[in-house]
C-alpha positions as a printed Julia matrix, in Angstrom:
393×3 Matrix{Float64}:
 -11.28  18.42   15.48
 -12.34  22.46   14.26
 -11.29  23.55   11.18
 -11.49  26.28   10.05
 -14.98  27.94    9.0
 -16.11  28.07    5.16
 -14.19  26.1     3.28
 -14.6   27.47   -0.28
 -13.82  25.47   -3.1
  -9.89  24.97   -4.98
 -10.83  26.58   -7.63
 -11.72  29.92   -6.52
  -8.2   30.35   -5.61
  -6.47  31.44   -8.23
  -9.42  34.15   -8.49
  -8.94  35.61   -5.05
  -4.84  34.85   -4.28
  -2.23  36.79   -6.69
  -1.35  35.29   -9.7
   1.12  32.53  -10.29
   2.86  30.94   -7.87
   5.25  31.13   -5.34
   7.97  27.53   -5.36
  11.1   27.67   -2.53
  13.74  27.38   -4.48
  16.44  25.24   -3.13
  19.85  26.92   -2.48
  22.2   26.62   -5.66
  25.55  24.46   -4.63
  27.35  27.57   -4.15
  25.67  30.66   -4.25
  28.55  32.27   -2.29
  30.57  31.57   -5.7
  28.3   33.22   -8.26
  26.98  30.08   -9.63
  24.25  30.53  -12.15
  21.15  29.91  -10.5
  17.9   32.24  -10.74
  17.66  35.03   -8.13
  14.91  36.32   -5.9
  11.68  37.42   -8.48
  13.02  35.55  -11.57
  10.02  33.72  -13.93
  11.45  31.1   -16.09
   9.43  28.69  -18.43
   6.32  27.73  -16.28
   5.54  30.31  -15.16
   6.84  30.02  -11.53
   8.08  32.58   -9.82
  10.99  31.7    -7.81
  11.76  32.57   -4.37
  15.0   33.41   -3.36
  14.38  31.79   -0.12
  16.06  28.49   -0.55
  17.96  26.84    2.21
  19.35  29.31    5.31
  22.99  27.78    6.06
  22.42  23.83    5.59
  24.33  23.39    2.34
  25.79  26.2     0.57
  29.48  26.24    0.76
  30.04  29.07    3.28
  33.65  30.63    2.83
  34.38  27.49    0.64
  34.97  28.02   -2.67
  33.91  25.48   -5.36
  37.68  25.69   -6.29
  37.76  23.61   -2.81
  39.99  26.01   -1.24
  38.96  28.25    1.73
  38.96  31.85    0.98
  42.52  33.51    0.92
  44.24  29.9    -0.55
  46.15  29.8    -3.16
  45.74  27.27   -6.22
  48.96  25.76   -4.92
  47.85  24.96   -1.21
  44.71  22.63   -3.02
  46.55  19.55   -3.92
  45.27  19.5    -7.18
  43.87  21.23   -9.88
  40.93  23.49   -9.75
  39.19  20.99  -11.86
  39.67  18.29  -10.19
  39.66  19.4    -6.61
  42.57  18.17   -5.41
  42.88  14.69   -3.84
  42.17  16.91   -0.19
  40.14  19.36   -1.03
  36.6   19.45   -0.52
  35.6   19.57   -4.23
  35.61  16.81   -6.03
  33.25  17.61   -9.09
  33.1   21.52   -9.21
  30.21  23.16  -11.44
  30.89  24.23  -15.07
  33.29  21.41  -15.21
  34.86  19.19  -18.18
  32.24  16.54  -19.17
  32.61  13.87  -22.03
  29.66  13.7   -23.52
  27.81  10.9   -26.28
  24.13  10.49  -27.42
  25.21   6.06  -27.01
  27.16   4.17  -24.47
  28.02   0.53  -24.54
  28.3   -1.69  -21.15
  30.97  -0.62  -18.94
  30.47   2.7   -19.41
  30.51   3.97  -16.04
  33.63   2.36  -14.92
  36.8    4.4   -14.21
  38.79   1.87  -16.27
  36.75   2.76  -19.6
  38.02   4.91  -22.56
  36.18   7.93  -23.41
  38.38   9.62  -25.08
  36.78   9.47  -28.41
  33.2   11.81  -27.18
  32.76  15.08  -26.82
  34.33  17.1   -24.12
  31.82  19.82  -22.64
  31.85  22.24  -20.26
  28.69  22.28  -17.81
  26.07  23.71  -18.4
  24.74  21.63  -21.08
  21.91  21.37  -23.31
  18.96  23.02  -24.76
  15.84  25.24  -23.95
  17.89  26.69  -21.1
  20.56  29.36  -20.8
  23.68  26.84  -20.94
  27.66  26.69  -22.28
  27.44  24.04  -24.06
  24.74  23.27  -26.9
  23.81  20.06  -26.86
  20.05  17.93  -28.33
  17.61  17.01  -26.1
  16.53  14.21  -28.38
  17.18  10.38  -27.12
  19.57   9.92  -23.92
  22.68  11.62  -23.37
  26.05   9.58  -21.26
  28.42  11.64  -19.32
  31.49  11.07  -17.44
  33.95  12.84  -15.23
  37.12  11.59  -14.35
  38.85  13.16  -11.25
  41.86  12.2    -9.17
  41.08  11.97   -5.7
  41.56   9.16   -2.17
  37.87   8.83   -0.7
  38.27   7.15    2.56
  35.66   5.32    4.07
  34.61   7.12    6.85
  33.85  10.53    3.91
  30.82  11.81    3.98
  30.63  13.02    0.06
  27.3   15.2    -1.28
  26.24  14.7    -4.57
  24.49  17.72   -6.13
  23.02  17.62   -9.57
  20.27  19.51  -12.06
  18.81  17.64  -14.83
  15.47  18.12  -17.33
  13.9   15.03  -17.12
  15.06  12.04  -15.73
  18.88  11.29  -14.35
  20.76   8.07  -12.85
  24.32   9.26  -11.71
  27.35   6.39  -10.92
  29.98   6.46   -9.01
  32.38   4.28  -10.18
  30.5    2.5   -11.68
  27.72   1.77   -8.9
  24.42   3.83   -8.89
  24.5    6.66   -6.16
  21.12   8.99   -7.07
  18.19   8.81   -9.55
  15.37  11.28   -9.99
  12.28  11.12  -12.11
  13.26   8.07  -13.63
  11.36   4.8   -12.94
  13.35   2.76  -10.14
  13.8   -1.02  -11.32
  14.68   0.92  -15.32
  17.97   1.81  -16.98
  16.76   4.67  -18.35
  15.02   5.59  -21.38
  12.27   7.54  -22.23
   9.46   5.13  -21.37
  11.26   4.89  -18.0
  10.82   8.91  -17.15
   8.28   9.43  -14.85
   7.28  13.1   -16.29
   8.2   15.56  -17.95
  10.42  18.63  -16.11
   8.3   21.94  -15.61
   9.15  25.36  -13.73
  11.14  25.33  -11.54
  12.27  21.58  -11.66
  14.62  22.4   -14.78
  16.46  25.18  -12.28
  16.87  22.91   -9.41
  20.08  20.97   -7.93
  18.83  17.61   -6.11
  20.92  15.75   -3.56
  22.04  12.53   -3.23
  24.87  11.09   -0.79
  26.71   8.54   -2.17
  28.7    6.42   -0.41
  32.75   6.1    -0.73
  33.3    4.09   -3.59
  35.14   0.46   -2.24
  38.51   1.62   -3.96
  39.95   5.09   -2.09
  42.48   5.67   -4.88
  41.88   7.33   -7.79
  41.2    7.55  -10.41
  37.15   7.74  -10.06
  34.88   9.06  -12.73
  31.15  10.39  -12.05
  29.1    9.22  -14.79
  25.22  10.43  -15.34
  23.0    9.64  -17.81
  20.13  11.92  -18.63
  16.73  11.02  -20.34
  14.07  12.88  -21.8
  10.37  12.25  -21.71
   8.35  13.93  -24.89
  10.38  16.72  -25.29
  13.63  18.61  -26.81
  15.05  20.47  -23.79
  17.47  19.31  -21.96
  19.98  21.05  -18.99
  22.71  18.85  -16.71
  25.26  20.17  -14.35
  26.65  18.45  -11.21
  28.81  19.09   -8.13
  30.89  16.32   -5.91
  31.9   17.76   -2.7
  32.86  16.19    0.47
  30.6   17.6     3.3
  33.36  17.01    6.45
  36.15  19.12    4.6
  33.34  21.65    3.71
  30.63  23.57    5.46
  28.42  21.08    7.54
  25.26  19.99    7.47
  23.76  21.31   10.59
  20.45  21.13    9.79
  17.82  18.02    8.92
  17.1   18.82    4.8
  14.12  17.01    3.44
  13.1   17.04   -0.39
   9.76  15.75   -2.17
   8.5   15.51   -5.14
   4.82  16.08   -5.83
   2.93  14.9    -8.47
  -1.06  14.85   -9.74
  -3.47  12.17   -8.88
  -6.42  13.08  -10.64
  -8.29  15.36   -8.03
 -11.31  17.47   -8.68
  -8.86  20.65   -9.04
  -5.66  19.03  -10.69
  -2.91  20.25  -11.3
  -3.85  22.55   -8.41
  -2.89  21.07   -5.14
  -2.3   22.59   -0.97
   0.16  20.43    0.31
   2.49  20.54    3.73
   5.52  19.42    5.39
   6.19  19.3     9.17
   8.23  17.42   12.1
   6.11  14.95   14.55
   7.84  12.95   16.97
   8.01   9.25   17.3
   5.04   9.63   19.18
   2.95  11.72   17.08
   2.98  14.44   18.37
   3.46  17.93   16.17
   6.78  19.89   16.51
   6.71  22.23   13.5
   5.85  22.8    10.31
   8.15  23.26    7.2
   5.89  24.4     4.68
   2.43  24.96    3.61
   1.43  26.03    0.15
  -2.51  27.13    0.0
  -3.07  30.1     2.76
  -6.39  30.03    2.78
  -7.22  26.52    1.36
  -5.28  25.11    4.25
  -8.39  23.55    5.61
  -8.12  20.82    2.89
  -5.12  19.69    4.78
  -6.74  17.72    7.23
  -3.73  15.45    8.41
  -1.58  18.6     9.02
  -4.76  20.78   10.8
  -5.44  17.96   12.9
  -1.66  17.66   14.1
  -0.99  21.27   14.65
  -3.91  22.7    14.83
  -2.57  25.36   12.04
   0.99  26.37   13.68
   2.7   27.69   10.94
   5.47  29.49   12.94
   8.64  30.27   11.05
   7.05  27.5     8.02
   7.92  28.82    4.39
   4.23  29.31    3.13
   2.86  30.35   -0.39
  -0.57  29.79   -2.1
  -1.9   27.12   -4.52
   0.3   25.81   -6.45
  -1.19  25.58   -9.77
   1.61  22.69  -10.76
   3.43  19.91   -9.21
   7.42  20.49   -8.59
  10.21  19.22   -5.73
  10.25  20.87   -2.39
  13.44  21.28   -1.04
  13.54  22.59    3.08
  15.15  22.19    6.2
  14.84  21.83    9.95
  17.1   23.06   11.9
  16.03  20.97   14.98
  13.78  23.38   16.63
  10.25  23.3    17.22
   7.42  25.79   16.86
   8.63  27.68   20.16
  12.03  27.83   18.99
  13.18  25.64   21.59
  16.1   23.12   19.85
  14.75  19.63   20.79
  16.83  16.76   22.38
  18.24  14.0    19.66
  16.01  11.44   18.84
  13.52   9.77   16.68
  11.11  12.03   14.89
   8.83  11.75   11.64
   8.65  13.72    8.62
   5.09  14.34    7.4
   3.97  15.09    3.96
   0.42  15.86    2.54
  -0.98  16.88   -0.46
  -4.69  17.0    -1.72
  -6.1   18.51   -4.98
  -9.95  18.19   -4.09
 -11.92  19.62   -1.32
 -10.84  17.33    1.12
 -12.66  18.67    4.19
 -15.97  18.99    2.65
 -17.17  15.94    1.97
 -14.19  14.89   -0.99
 -11.65  12.31   -0.64
  -8.86  12.92    1.89
  -6.01  13.33    0.02
  -2.19  11.55   -0.54
   0.13  11.27    3.11
   3.06  10.16    3.66
   5.15   9.48    6.42
   9.37   8.6     6.5
  10.86   8.34    9.9
  14.14   9.35   11.2
  16.75  10.01   14.01
  18.35  12.81   14.63
  20.97  10.38   17.02
  22.29   9.04   13.27
  25.29  11.02   12.18
  24.58  12.01    8.3
  21.77   9.28    7.82
  19.44   9.27    4.71
  16.64   7.95    4.06
  14.18   7.49    1.31
  10.28   6.61    0.75
   7.2    7.83   -1.75
   3.79   6.7    -3.17
   2.63   7.86   -6.13
   1.63  11.05   -5.26
   4.46  11.84   -3.26
   8.06  10.29   -4.39
  11.92  10.95   -4.53
  11.64  12.0    -0.75
  15.02  12.5     1.05
  15.46  13.05    4.05
  19.75  13.98    5.32
  20.48  14.18    9.38
  22.72  16.3    10.32
  26.9   16.19    9.4
  28.08  17.61   11.95
C-alpha cells in the first residue's frame, strides 16, 4: 500500500494549519423557521468554529414550518393548536415548546397518566451557561415532560431531535426511545454520564427514530431526563415530528461520537467516515478531518486511495465531538448507486499510525438502502452513539 510520503508528527499540525477546529455543524431541526442554532463563523464555548454546512436537504423541514402548517396555511387548517401540532400535523412537539420541569421525579413519571400539574412549566430552550429562554440550574438531574394530543398510527415514521448538555434519555409514553452520552443499561445520574459536553455538542441536535407508541390515540407524553457529569451548565430543547407528513429523509444519515483513547497526541485526532459496498469496495468518503495528517488513517487510505471527492474536509480536530453527515447515495464519480447492502466505516487516530505507532480505532456498521426508514446502531469505546438512518421516501 502506498501512502503519502514524508509523514510528520501530529503534534506539528497546529503550527502548520489554521488555528481552531472547523466542525461540520448538524442542521437545526428547522433552519427555515429560524431556529436558534449558531450560524456560520460563530465561535462558541470550547473555541470550536462552527461551519454552517450541515445537511444538504435531507432532514430540514423545507417548506413546513414548525407549527406543522404548510406555508400559507392558517391555524384553523392544522387540526390543532400550534403547541401540540394537531392530530394530523407533521410536528408533534415543536421546538421552544413549554415543558413541565422538576429536579426530582418519582416512579412512573414518564407515563401519560402521571400528574405533573405541580411541576414548573417553562418554555425551551432552558438551562444555564447557554443563551436560553428559561434559566434552570444545571446541578443534578432535570426531568421534563411535554403532553400532546395526536393520533400516531403504527406505520407512522417519527423523528426526534434533541439538544442536551451533558447527557439525556428520552421516553415516548414511558418507553425509552433515545439515549445520548449516558451509559447503556443505566437509569441516568451523574455517574452514568459518559463525559462532559464540549464545543459543538452543546449546540447540536441529536437524532433518534422512535417507534410509534403502542397506543395510537392521545394524549401522549415525550419525557426527557437530563443529567450532568461534573459541571453546572445545562441546555435542553427537543422536537418530535412525523417524517412522512414533512419533507422525507432522502439520504442516508450518519451520526457518530468520537472519544479520546489516550494516543500520543490525545485529544488531537484525525479521522474519516466513508461508505463501502458489501464486498468491501470503496464507494465514497463522507468526512475526513486531518488535511495533511490523513496518511495516518491507514484503513481509510487503503480503501479510498485518498479519494475525498465531495467529502466534508477539515483540519485535525483538537477535541472529540459528535459528527453528523449524510450520504446522497452517490459514489465518488457522482453516479447514483443501486439499492442494496453497504457498510458505514469509521476510523480515527491520535498517533502516528503510519509511522510505527499502533493503528487507531475503527468501526463498521452494515446497513441496507433497500430497508425503508431503517435504523442501525453500533459503537465501541472510541466511536460510539453511532446511528445510521436509511431513507424514508
